[in-house]
C-alpha positions in Angstrom: 5.6 -4.5 -3.7 7.4 -2.9 -0.7 10.0 -4.9 1.3 10.5 -4.5 5.0 13.8 -2.8 6.0 15.3 -6.1 7.2 14.4 -7.8 3.9 15.9 -4.9 1.9 19.0 -5.1 4.0 19.3 -8.8 3.3 19.2 -8.0 -0.4 21.8 -5.2 0.1 24.1 -7.6 1.9 23.8 -10.0 -1.0 24.8 -7.2 -3.4 27.9 -6.2 -1.3 26.4 -3.0 0.3 27.6 -2.7 4.0 24.8 -3.0 6.6 24.7 -3.0 10.4 25.2 -6.2 12.3 21.7 -7.8 12.8 20.9 -9.4 16.2 17.5 -10.6 15.2 13.9 -10.0 14.5 11.4 -10.4 17.3 7.6 -10.8 17.3 7.2 -11.0 21.1 9.2 -10.1 24.2 9.8 -13.7 24.9 12.1 -13.9 21.9 14.5 -11.4 23.5 15.9 -14.1 25.8 17.1 -16.1 22.8 19.3 -13.4 21.4 22.9 -12.5 22.2 23.0 -8.7 22.4 25.9 -6.4 22.5 24.8 -3.0 23.9 24.0 -0.3 22.9 21.6 -1.5 20.2 18.8 -0.1 18.0 15.2 -1.2 18.1 13.5 -0.5 14.8 9.7 -1.0 14.2 9.0 -2.9 11.0 6.1 -1.3 9.2 5.7 -0.6 5.5 5.2 3.1 5.9 7.6 6.0 6.3 8.1 8.3 9.2 8.9 5.6 11.8 11.5 7.8 13.5 9.2 10.8 13.9 6.5 8.5 15.2 8.7 7.1 17.9 9.2 3.7 16.2 13.0 3.7 16.3 14.8 3.7 19.7 18.3 3.3 21.0 18.6 1.2 24.2 21.5 0.5 26.6 20.6 -2.7 28.5 18.1 -5.6 28.6 15.7 -3.9 31.1 15.4 -0.9 28.8 15.1 -3.2 25.7 12.1 -5.0 27.2 10.4 -1.8 28.3 10.9 0.0 24.9 10.1 -3.2 22.9 6.8 -3.6 24.8 5.9 0.1 24.1 6.8 -0.4 20.4 4.5 -3.5 20.1 1.6 -1.3 21.3 2.5 1.5 18.8 0.6 2.2 15.6 2.5 4.2 12.9 0.1 5.9 10.4 -2.5 3.4 11.5 -0.3 0.3 11.0 0.4 -1.9 14.1 4.0 -2.9 14.9 4.1 -6.7 14.7 7.9 -7.2 14.6 11.0 -5.3 15.6 14.5 -5.4 14.1 17.4 -5.4 16.6 20.8 -4.3 15.2 24.0 -2.6 16.2 24.4 1.1 16.8 26.5 2.9 14.2 28.6 5.8 15.2 28.5 8.4 12.5 30.7 11.3 11.4 28.5 12.1 8.4 25.5 11.0 6.4 24.2 11.1 2.9 21.3 9.9 0.7 21.5 7.6 -2.4 18.4 6.6 -4.4 17.4 5.2 -7.7 13.9 5.5 -9.3 12.2 6.0 -12.6 11.1 9.4 -14.1 7.3 8.9 -14.7 7.5 11.2 -17.7 10.5 9.9 -19.6 10.6 6.4 -18.1 14.3 6.8 -17.7 16.1 5.7 -14.5 17.2 8.5 -12.3 20.1 8.4 -9.8 19.6 10.8 -6.9 22.3 11.7 -4.3 22.3 14.2 -1.5 24.7 15.3 1.2 21.7 15.6 3.5 21.1 12.0 4.8 18.5 10.9 7.3 16.0 13.6 6.1 13.0 13.2 3.8 14.4 13.8 0.3 11.3 15.8 -0.6 12.0 18.1 2.3 15.6 18.5 1.1 14.4 19.3 -2.4 12.3 22.2 -1.0 14.6 23.6 1.5 18.1 22.9 0.1 17.9 22.0 -3.6 21.6 22.7 -4.0 22.3 19.6 -1.8 20.8 17.3 -4.4 22.3 16.0 -7.6 20.3 14.0 -10.2 21.6 12.0 -13.2 19.0 10.7 -15.7 20.1 7.5 -17.4 18.9 7.6 -20.9 19.9 4.0 -21.8 18.4 1.0 -20.0 21.7 -0.3 -18.8 22.2 -2.8 -16.0 25.6 -1.3 -14.9 26.1 2.3 -14.1 29.1 3.9 -15.9 32.1 4.6 -13.7 32.2 8.2 -14.9 28.6 8.8 -13.8 29.2 7.1 -10.4 32.4 9.0 -9.9 30.7 12.3 -10.8 27.9 11.7 -8.2 30.4 10.5 -5.6 32.5 13.7 -6.1 29.4 15.8 -5.5 28.8 14.0 -2.2 32.4 14.2 -1.1 32.5 18.0 -1.8 29.3 18.7 0.1 30.3 16.4 3.0 33.4 18.6 3.5 35.6 15.9 2.0 35.2 13.6 5.0 38.0 10.9 4.8 38.2 11.3 1.0 35.5 8.7 0.4 35.1 9.2 -3.4 36.0 5.7 -4.4 33.9 4.1 -1.7 30.9 6.2 -2.5 31.2 5.6 -6.2 31.2 1.9 -5.5 28.2 2.1 -3.3 26.3 4.2 -5.9 27.1 1.6 -8.6 25.9 -1.3 -6.3 22.6 0.5 -5.4 22.0 0.9 -9.2 22.8 -2.7 -9.8 20.4 -3.8 -7.1 17.7 -1.6 -8.6 18.2 -3.2 -12.0 18.8 -6.8 -11.0 15.6 -7.0 -8.9 13.2 -5.1 -11.1 12.8 -2.3 -8.5 10.7 0.8 -8.8 12.7 2.4 -6.0 16.0 1.5 -4.3 17.1 3.9 -1.6 19.6 4.3 1.3 18.6 7.0 3.7 20.9 7.5 5.5 24.1 6.0 4.3 26.2 6.7 7.4 29.9 7.6 7.1 32.0 6.1 9.9 35.7 6.0 10.8 35.9 2.7 8.9 33.9 3.5 5.8 30.1 3.6 5.1 27.1 1.7 6.4 23.5 1.6 5.1 21.6 2.0 8.3 18.3 2.1 6.5 17.2 0.4 3.3 14.2 0.8 1.1 13.4 -1.5 -1.8 10.1 -1.4 -3.7 9.7 -4.1 -6.4 7.7 -3.7 -9.6 4.6 -5.9 -9.3 4.6 -6.6 -13.0 8.0 -8.2 -12.8 7.6 -10.4 -9.7 7.3 -13.5 -12.0 11.1 -12.9 -12.7 11.9 -12.7 -9.0 10.9 -16.1 -7.7 14.4 -16.7 -6.3 14.4 -13.4 -4.5 11.0 -14.0 -2.9 12.0 -17.5 -1.9 15.2 -16.1 -0.3 13.1 -13.6 1.7 10.4 -16.1 2.6 7.7 -14.0 0.9 4.7 -16.1 -0.2 2.0 -13.4 -0.6 1.9 -10.2 -2.7 1.9 -7.0 -0.7 1.0 -3.3 -1.3 3.8 -1.0 -2.4 2.6 1.3 0.3 1.7 -0.6 3.5 0.4 -3.9 4.9 -2.9 -5.2 3.6 -6.0 -4.6 5.7 -8.3 -7.4 6.7 -10.7 -6.5 3.9 -7.8 -6.5 1.4 -6.6 -9.9 2.5 -10.1 -11.3 2.3 -10.5 -9.9 -1.3 -7.2 -11.2 -2.3 -8.1 -14.7 -1.1 -11.4 -14.4 -3.0 -9.6 -13.4 -6.2 -10.6 -9.8 -6.8 -8.7 -6.5 -6.5 -9.8 -4.3 -3.5 -8.3 -1.4 -1.7 -9.6 0.3 1.5 -9.5 4.1 1.2 -9.8 4.5 5.0 -7.5 3.2 7.7 -8.6 0.3 9.9 -8.5 2.7 12.9 -10.7 5.3 11.2 -13.5 6.5 13.5 -16.9 6.7 11.8 -18.6 10.1 11.9 -22.4 9.4 12.6 -23.3 12.5 10.6 -21.7 11.2 7.4 -22.8 8.5 4.9 -20.2 5.9 4.0 -20.5 4.4 0.5 -19.1 1.1 -0.6 -18.5 0.6 -4.3 -18.9 -2.4 -6.5 -18.2 -1.3 -10.1 -17.9 -3.3 -13.2 -14.2 -2.5 -14.0 -11.1 -0.8 -12.7 -11.6 2.4 -14.7 -15.2 2.7 -13.6 -14.1 1.9 -10.1 -11.8 5.0 -10.0 -14.6 7.1 -11.6 -17.1 5.9 -9.0 -14.9 7.1 -6.2 -14.7 10.6 -7.8 -18.4 10.7 -8.7 -19.6 9.7 -5.2 -17.3 12.3 -3.6 -18.4 15.0 -6.1 -22.1 14.3 -5.7 -21.7 14.3 -1.9 -20.0 17.6 -2.0 -22.4 19.2 -4.4 -25.7 17.9 -3.0 -25.1 16.6 0.5 -23.0 19.2 2.3 -19.8 17.3 1.7 -20.9 14.5 4.1 -20.5 11.5 1.8 -17.4 9.3 2.0 -16.4 6.6 -0.6 -14.7 3.8 1.3 -13.1 1.5 -1.2 -11.8 0.7 -4.6 -12.9 -2.6 -6.1 -12.8 -4.4 -9.5 -14.7 -7.6 -10.2 -12.3 -8.5 -13.1 -13.4 -9.9 -16.4 -15.9 -12.7 -16.2 -16.2 -13.2 -12.4 -18.1 -16.3 -11.1 -21.4 -16.0 -9.3 -19.7 -16.9 -6.0 -17.0 -14.2 -6.4 -19.7 -11.6 -7.1 -21.6 -12.7 -4.0 -18.4 -12.4 -1.9 -17.9 -8.8 -3.1 -21.3 -7.9 -1.6 -20.7 -10.0 1.5 -17.4 -8.2 2.1 -18.9 -4.7 2.0 -21.9 -5.7 4.1 -19.6 -7.2 6.7 -17.6 -3.9 6.7 -19.2 -2.1 9.7 -18.5 1.4 8.3 -20.5 1.0 5.0 -24.0 2.5 5.0 -24.8 2.1 1.3 -23.5 0.0 -1.7 -23.4 1.6 -5.1 -23.0 -0.8 -8.0 -22.8 -0.5 -11.7 -22.5 -3.2 -14.3 -21.5 -2.5 -17.9 -21.6 -6.1 -19.0 -19.1 -6.5 -21.9 -16.8 -9.4 -21.1 -18.8 -10.0 -17.9 -22.4 -11.3 -17.8 -25.1 -9.2 -16.3 -27.0 -12.4 -15.5 -24.1 -13.9 -13.4 -23.6 -10.5 -11.7 -27.3 -10.2 -10.7 -27.4 -13.8 -9.5 -24.3 -13.3 -7.4 -25.7 -10.1 -5.8 -29.0 -11.8 -5.1 -27.3 -14.8 -3.7 -25.5 -12.7 -1.1 -28.6 -10.7 -0.2 -30.8 -13.8 0.3 -28.1 -15.6 2.3 -27.7 -12.7 4.6 -31.5 -12.2 5.0 -32.0 -15.9 5.8 -29.1 -16.0 8.3 -29.9 -12.7 10.0 -26.7 -11.0 9.0 -26.2 -7.2 8.6 -27.8 -5.8 5.4 -27.6 -2.4 3.9 -29.2 -0.7 0.9 -28.0 -1.4 -2.6 -28.4 1.0 -5.5 -27.2 0.6 -9.0 -27.6 0.2 -12.7 -26.7 -2.5 -15.2 -26.5 -2.7 -19.0 -24.7 -5.0 -21.4 -24.3 -8.7 -22.0 -27.1 -11.1 -20.9 -29.2 -8.2 -19.8 -32.6 -9.7 -20.7 -32.0 -12.8 -18.6 -30.6 -10.8 -15.8 -33.7 -8.6 -15.8 -36.0 -11.6 -15.8 -34.2 -13.2 -12.9 -34.2 -10.0 -10.9 -38.0 -9.4 -11.4 -38.8 -13.0 -10.4 -36.6 -12.7 -7.3 -38.4 -9.5 -6.2 -41.7 -11.3 -6.4 -40.4 -14.4 -4.5 -38.3 -12.5 -1.9 -39.9 -9.1 -1.4 -38.7 -8.6 2.2 -35.1 -9.6 1.5 -34.9 -7.3 -1.6 -36.9 -4.3 -0.3 -33.8 -2.1 -0.1 -32.3 -3.3 -3.4 -32.8 -1.0 -6.3 -31.2 -1.9 -9.7 -32.1 0.1 -12.8 -31.9 -2.0 -15.9 -30.8 -0.3 -19.2 -30.1 3.3 -19.9 -33.2 4.8 -18.4 -31.1 6.8 -15.9 -27.6 8.1 -16.0 -25.3 6.8 -13.2 -24.9 10.2 -11.6 -28.6 10.3 -10.9 -28.6 6.7 -9.6 -25.8 7.6 -7.2 -27.6 10.7 -6.0 -30.9 8.9 -5.5 -29.2 6.0 -3.7 -27.5 8.4 -1.3 -30.7 10.3 -0.6 -32.5 7.0 0.2 -29.7 5.8 2.4 -29.8 9.0 4.4 -33.6 8.5 4.8 -33.2 5.0 6.1 -30.4 6.1 8.3 -32.6 8.8 9.8 -30.0 11.5 9.5 
């Protein structure tokens, strides 16, 4: 779970890492009148994606008139599709140098890695490509909470040397590196990063802060979340979309693969996916894209990841179908049920509940194609056949193959072909 910059800075402050003076967080222009500002100040858009500066989301202002004008522009801004809903106002820091400090985990060895660079304020990936000599890494082979002084001093010496020994900051930088590592460990982080750490005439200041928490350890961070006022789980990448929030409230995992600002191409077919499990959900995305590329001139777009979870209720299944049918971009729903823990009978009842409710209330309906095998299959089949007889109009574009008479790839291909015919493209 990713924290906003101002939240990460609150954590840094708690851990003794110097941060700029904060004047406030605003969600509207009216709130500016309540703040006591000492110019010049920085206006920083708060979104959970990188590249804010390049996108024009960070500005320096000199007076209140300029503050109101720039803040108004920032509230209208979208950065990588994410709207700016709040702005951090803080003091301007005069720099004489800048560096990078980050802690993360090596995905191969699972050891923590401390990374420092004398090139601060630049994407560390870019530095790695263009100036690899400006980066030093130290892999920590023991799962320690406190970084050894010798390791911290070694990393600090590297920074001081490459910063042309500005003000002989070795001891200060060593202390900051140790505190960043302690923050990473104490709060079960996946990433803890300062970019840049600004060097001033008086010392150092973390003018940016990134902290990504491990979702699996959030149960240990109740006090932290309470301190930050966080009550809902977030992505580790960005804010949740409306669909993702809806799914979260309904109790099932869901991720949009397209941004909320995505413009639909009328020549393409957009496929929503309701698989039986997380693994099959990932496979379904790949299979739809592959079949679209191979047979439909690369004009088929999977739009979501979804997982019903083990043993979903009938109402939860119904909501999964409602969500995708309410999603304007979806042209076709592909579903597959391998009933092991979950019941095919409950799944088919939930699906038909959604279809009949939408038909009776005149809501948007789209074709459903799929296959189901597994637990409670006979009763599911009986219920489905009976529903087709009783509700032929409502179910005319619902095709569910029962059993292993067709492989899923053929079901997907047939469903896409039928949806294109209905769409008239």
